[in-house]
N, C-alpha and C positions, 0 to 999 in steps of 0.2 A: 776972461779969467786970467789973472796975471800970475806968473811964476817967478817974478823978480823978488829976491830976498826970502822966498818961501813959496809954498803952494797952498792956495786957498780954494776950496771947492765952492759950489754954488749954494751950499747950505751955510757957508761962513765958517767952516772948520779950518782953523789956522794950523798948518802942519809945521810951524816953528822953524822955518829956515833950514829944512832938511837937505836942501841942495847944497848947503855950506857945511853942515856938521851933523852930528849924531845926537839922537835923543834917547835918554834912558829913564824917562819918567812918564810913560804913557798911562792914561787912565782908561777904565772900561768904557766910560761914556764916549771918549774920543774915538776909540777903536770900533765900537759898534756903529757909531755915526759914519765912520769911514767905510765900513763894510756894507752899509745899507744905502749909501748915496747912489745916484744914477750910475749905471754900469760904465757908460762911456767916460764920465768924469773920473771915475776911479782908475780906469785904464790909462787915461791921459796923464794923470798924476804919476802913476807908477812908471810909465814909459819915459816921462820927463826926467824923473829922478834916476831911472836906470841909465839913461844916456849921459848923465852927469858923471857916472862912475865906471861904466863899462861900454865896450863896443856892443851895440844891440844886435849885431849879426854874428856873434861868436859864442860858442858853447864850450864849457869845460866838460870833459868826458871821464867818467870813472867806470870801473868794472868791479863787480862784487862776487866773491866766492864764499860758499859755506864750507869752512874748514873743519867743522864739527857739527853734525846734524842730529836733531831730535833729542828726546828724553830730558828736556829741560825741566827743572823743578818749579819754575815760575808758572803762574796760571793766567798769563796775559790772554784776554778773551779773543783776540784776533789771531793768535799764533798757532799754526799747525805743528810747531816743534814742541809744544808743551806736553809734558807727560800726563797732564790731567785730562787730555782729550784723545779720542780715537779718530784720527784723520787718515790712517793708512800710510803715513809717512814712514819710510824706511829709516832706521836709526843707523848712524855712522859714527865711529870714533874719529879722533883727530886724524886728518889726512896725512899721509907721508909727505915729507918735504919735497920729494921729486914731483909728486902730483901737483903741489901748489906752484912750483916753479914752472911746470909745463903750462898751467892755466894762466900764469902771469905773462909768459911769453906770447901766448895766444891773444891775450887782452891787448898787449902792446902792439901786436901785428894788426889788430882791428882798429887801432887809433886811440886807445885809452891812455891817458897820461897819469892816472892814479889807480892803484890796485887796492881794493878793500877786501878784508878778510873778516868773516863773521863766525862766531862760535856760540852755540846754544848752551851757555852756562849762566847760572845765577852769579857765580864768581869763580874765577879760575884758581887752580892750585899753583903753587910756586913752580912745580914741575911743568905744568901746562905753559906757564909764562916763559920758561926756558925754551921750550920748543917753538912757541910763537915768535920769540925774539930771533931765533935762527931763521924763521921764514921771512921776517921783516928784513934782516940783513941781506938775504939772498935776493929778495924782490928789489930792494934798493940798488943792488949791484947791477940790475938790469936797466937802471936809469928811470925807474918809475917812482912816483910819490907813493907813500904807503898810508893806509888807514886800517884800524882794526876796531871791532866791537866785540867785547868779551864779557860784558856785565860789570859788576862792581869790583873795584880794585883796592888793594892796600897801598899805602904810600910807597913801600918798597917796590911793589910790582909796577906802579906808575913810573917811578924813576928808572926802573930797569927797561921798560918799554922805550922811554925817552933816550936812554943811552944806546939802545939798539939801532936808533936812527928813525924811529916812528915819527911820521909827520902829523897825522890826525888821529884823534880818538873819537869814535862815534858813541854817543849815549843819548838816545832820544827821551824826551819827556812824555811822549805819546799824546797827551791831551792836557786840558786845564787841570789845576789842582782840585777844583770843585767836582769835576767829572771822573777823576782818576779812580776812585773806589768802585766805580761801575765797570772798570776795565781790568783791574788787577788788585789782588789782595795780598800777595806774597812779598811785595816790596813796596815801601812807602815812597811818596813823592819826595820826602826829605832825603831818602837814600839816594835818589837820582841826583838831586841838587848837590849833595855832598860829593858824589863821584865826579861831577862836573867841576866842582871847586878843586878837587884833588888833581884833576887833569890839568887845569889852568895853572895851578901852583907849580906843577912839574915843567911848565913851559911848552906844553903841547898845544897844537891847534885843536879847536873844538868843532866837531860836527854834531849838531843837535837840532832836532826838529820834532815832528810828530805825525800823527795819522788823523785824517779827517774822513767823515763818512761812517763813524762808529756809533751813530745814533745821538751824537752830541748836538747841542743847540748852538745858535749864533754866538751867545755869550761865552760858550766853552771854546769855540774857535778863536774868539777875541782873547780869551784868557790865556790860551796857549801862546799866542803871538806876543802878548804882553809879558809873559814870563821870560820869553826868549829875548825880547828887545830891551827889557829893563835890567838885564844882566849888566854888571859893571863893564864888560867887554862883550860885544855881540859875537855869537858863533861865527867862525869863518865860513862854515858851510851850514846851510839850513835845509835839510831834506823835508819836503812836504809830500807825504805819502797819501794816496787814495786807498782806502781799505780794499784789500783783495779778499773776497768772501770765500772761505774754505769750509767745505762740508765737514761737520764734526766739531767745529768751534762754536762757541756761544753766539758769535756775531754772523753766522752764516746766512741768517734770514733777515738781517737788519735792512730797513728801507734804504734804497740807493740815494746818495746825495745828488742834488741838482748840480749838473756840471758847471753852471755859471757860478754857483757858490764856491766850488773848488777854485775856479779862476779868480774870484774875488779874494780868496785866502792867499793865493800867490801874490796878487797885486798888493795886498796889505803888508805881506812879509817884505816885499821889495821896498815899500815906502818906509816901513819902520826900521829896516836894517839895510840901508842903502849900499853899504860896501861889502855885504856878505854875498857869497854865492848861494842863490836860491835854487834848490835842486828838485826837479821832477823825479820822483823815486818810484816806489811801488805803485802799481795800478795803471801804468801807461798802456798795457795791453788792452785795457777796457776803455781807453780814450780814443776818440776819432782823431784823424790828422788835424781837423779844424779846431778841436778842443786843445790839442797840444800847441797849435799855432797861437791861439789866444793866450795860453800860459806863457809862451815866449814873449809875446807882446806885453804881457803883464809884468815881466821882469824875471822870469825863470831863465837862468843861464848856465845850468849844469844838469846833466842827466847821468843815469846809470845805463851803460851800454852792454849788450850781450843778451843771450837768450834766457837767462835765469837770474833772479834776484834771490839769493839764498835758496828757497824752495818753491818760489812762485814764478810764473812765466813773465817774460819781458819781450818786447818786440825784437825780432832778429835784426842783426846789424844791417843787412841789406835793405830791409824795410825802412830803417832809420835813415840810411844814406839817401834813399829816394825822397823821403820827406824833407831832409835838410837841403837837398838839391832844389826842390820845388820852392823852398822858402829863401834860398840864397844864404843859408847859414853855413858857416865853416866851424871846424872843431879846433880847439886850442889844445895845448899840451905838446910834449916833446915829439910825439908821433902822430900828430893830428893829420898829417898829409898821407898817412898809410892808406894803401889801397883796400 
């Protein structure tokens, strides 16, 4: 199998010179063929492309804090923060600035180079944005990159976030457009796309991905990746989440996804968006070390670090350090060498 001028698998799927440039016109047939080819061929292609653009033994590290928890008006079927479900989650108003800065300092000390703040809102008020902008400015002053996820925004709010120094805005598509109505009814797919367009127009970096393991099929996973990769500009960060089943949500009893299908999704994301950071996000607590190692081999090169991701568990930093040491992986970012 040759990789000169492009990558061709043994089924004859021509991946259009992706070692040299970016593709924004993927078809469903191409991506489903990619996802269903022999596993070793898919990983070889993904690792080859990964090495063209990144150091394969380096990980970008982010930390995520819930700055406003619970009582969200959206009905996302996976989310314990939805007011539509009884999950036993304690509701919290927007955190005081001092608490956020303390958490950011702790994240920096553990090696994170980016600090992400998430609020359970359908859309924030202008007063909310004022307070979040103050948080962004203070976190930036610590030398950390900043990212927020706040729901839908107005043009004015988006520009205000940009002016405060925000680096990244996270707004996930969750799944394919075809499967979307099975997951959420309170916000349309087009709402999400328009928010992403607004963020791009403001000059912010985009963090956008989705969740797999929500009962979707192969074509839905392909459809999500196609939506992301066919954007005029690929997201700079692409978080791929494995569903964390939470008692009380509609997806608490959904069948578990085959771990190798998750790895295949990571590999396809790397091939389709070769210059993006592909991030292992929610669900790492349910992954074995071996599964995570396969994800890194498939092209994942970013993680969330710390004991919690918003309201769900995440591997503790010490467990991650042990794994990275075994794999010979080092952390990137301003404070990657932190103890």
